[in-house]
N, C-alpha and C positions, 0 to 999 in steps of 0.2 A: 507658034513662036519659034523663032530661030535662036541659035546660039548668040548671035549678035544682039538681039533684043534683050536676052537675059543679062548679058554683060552690061548693057546700058542701064537697065533697071537697077542692078546691083551697084554700079558705080554712082548713080544718082542717090541711092539710099546711103552709101558710105559718105558722100559729100555732105548730105544733110546731117548725118550723125556727127561728123567732124565739126560742122558749123555750130551745132547745138552745144557740143562739148566746149568749143572755144568761147561761146557766149556765156555759158554758165561758169566757166573757169575764170573769165574776166570779172564777172559779177562777184564771185567768191573772193577773188583777189582784192577787190576794193573793200569788201567787208572786213577782210583780215587786216588791211591797212588801217581802217578806222578803229578796229578793236585794239591794234597794237599802239596807235597814238593815244588812245584812252588809257591803256595800261601804263605807258611811259609817263603820262601826265600825272597820274594818281598813285604811283608806286612810292612806298616808304619802307625804310629798313626797320625791322621790328624783331626783337628776340621772341621766339615762341618755344614752348615745351610741347613736343610731339607726344601725344598720349596714345594714339592709335592711327594706323593707316591701312586702307583697304582699297581694292579694286572692286567696285560694285556699281550697279545701276542706280542712278539718282532716283530717289523717292521723296515724298514730302516728309518722311520720317528722318532721313539722314541729311536733308538740306532745308534751309529756311523756305517757307511756303512761297514767298514772293520771288525768290531766286529760282525755285523749281518751276514756277509758272512762266518765267521769262526764258527758260532754256528752249532751244529749238526741239522739234519733235524727234529729230534723229538722235539727239542726245539722250532722250528717254529710253532708247532701245539698247544702246551700247554701254559697256562698263567704263567708268571713269575713275581716275585716282582721287580718292577722297581722304582727307587727313583731318582727324579730330585733334585739336591742339588748344593749349591754354595760352591765350594772348592777353597779357596783363592779368587782371583778376578774373577774366571771363573765359569760359570754355566755349569754343566755336568750332564749326565745321567748315573746312576750307577745301578748295579744289586746287589742283596743281597740274603741271606739265608732267608727262611720263618720265622725262629725264630727271626732273627734280624729285619725283616720287621714289625713284631708285636710290637716290643719294640720302634722303632723310632717314635718320636713325630714330627708332622708337625709344621713348623715355629719355630723350636727350634734349637739351636746350640748344637751339640753333638760331642764328641770325638769318632772316630771310627778307626778300623784297616782297611786300604785299601790295596788291592793287585791289582793294575791296576784299573779296574772299578768295582771290586767286593768288597763289604763290608763283611768282615769276622765276626766281632763282635763289640759290643759297649763297650767302655772302660769307667770306672769310674761311672757306673750306677748300682744301686742295681736292678738286673734283676727280683727278686721275686716280687717287688712292681709294676713293669711295665707290667708283663705278664697279659694277659686277663684272668679273673676269671669268673667262672660260678656263678650263683646266690647262689647256695648252699655253695660254697667256701666263698663268700662275707659274708653270714650270719654267718658262723662258725667263721670267723675272727672277726666279730663285736661282737659276743657272747663272745669270748675269751678275747677281750679287755675290755668289760663291765662287766665281771663276778667279783663278790666281792671276795676278798681274805679271806680265812677262815683258 
């Protein structure tokens, strides 16, 4: 084998990998669009009392059995933001987005948009104040508030 043969083989492998990534990316994109349209169709604004929130792997103990069975196999492996909340008179386990998870306060009543058991966003809260900030961001905000006006 010459150097040219090796380069041709490697370039063919790279092209095949790129084509596969494009195909699966396109397939995943269409699934995400379908899921987003479902969420938009069935979302309702509901006040909930957040009892507990955790990042943990989904199990039949912390999710309803029928929801757990419908999750993809990759979701069983990774940790997900799971919120235990009181919705009306019933205590339920909800899933949410990572950004929403960071904003939710434990033992507080919050209005959220629910689509089934999925929390899509928090309603009526100034999100900029609730996001976690680094020490540098906190110092710059404090300096801007305490700076004398000239």
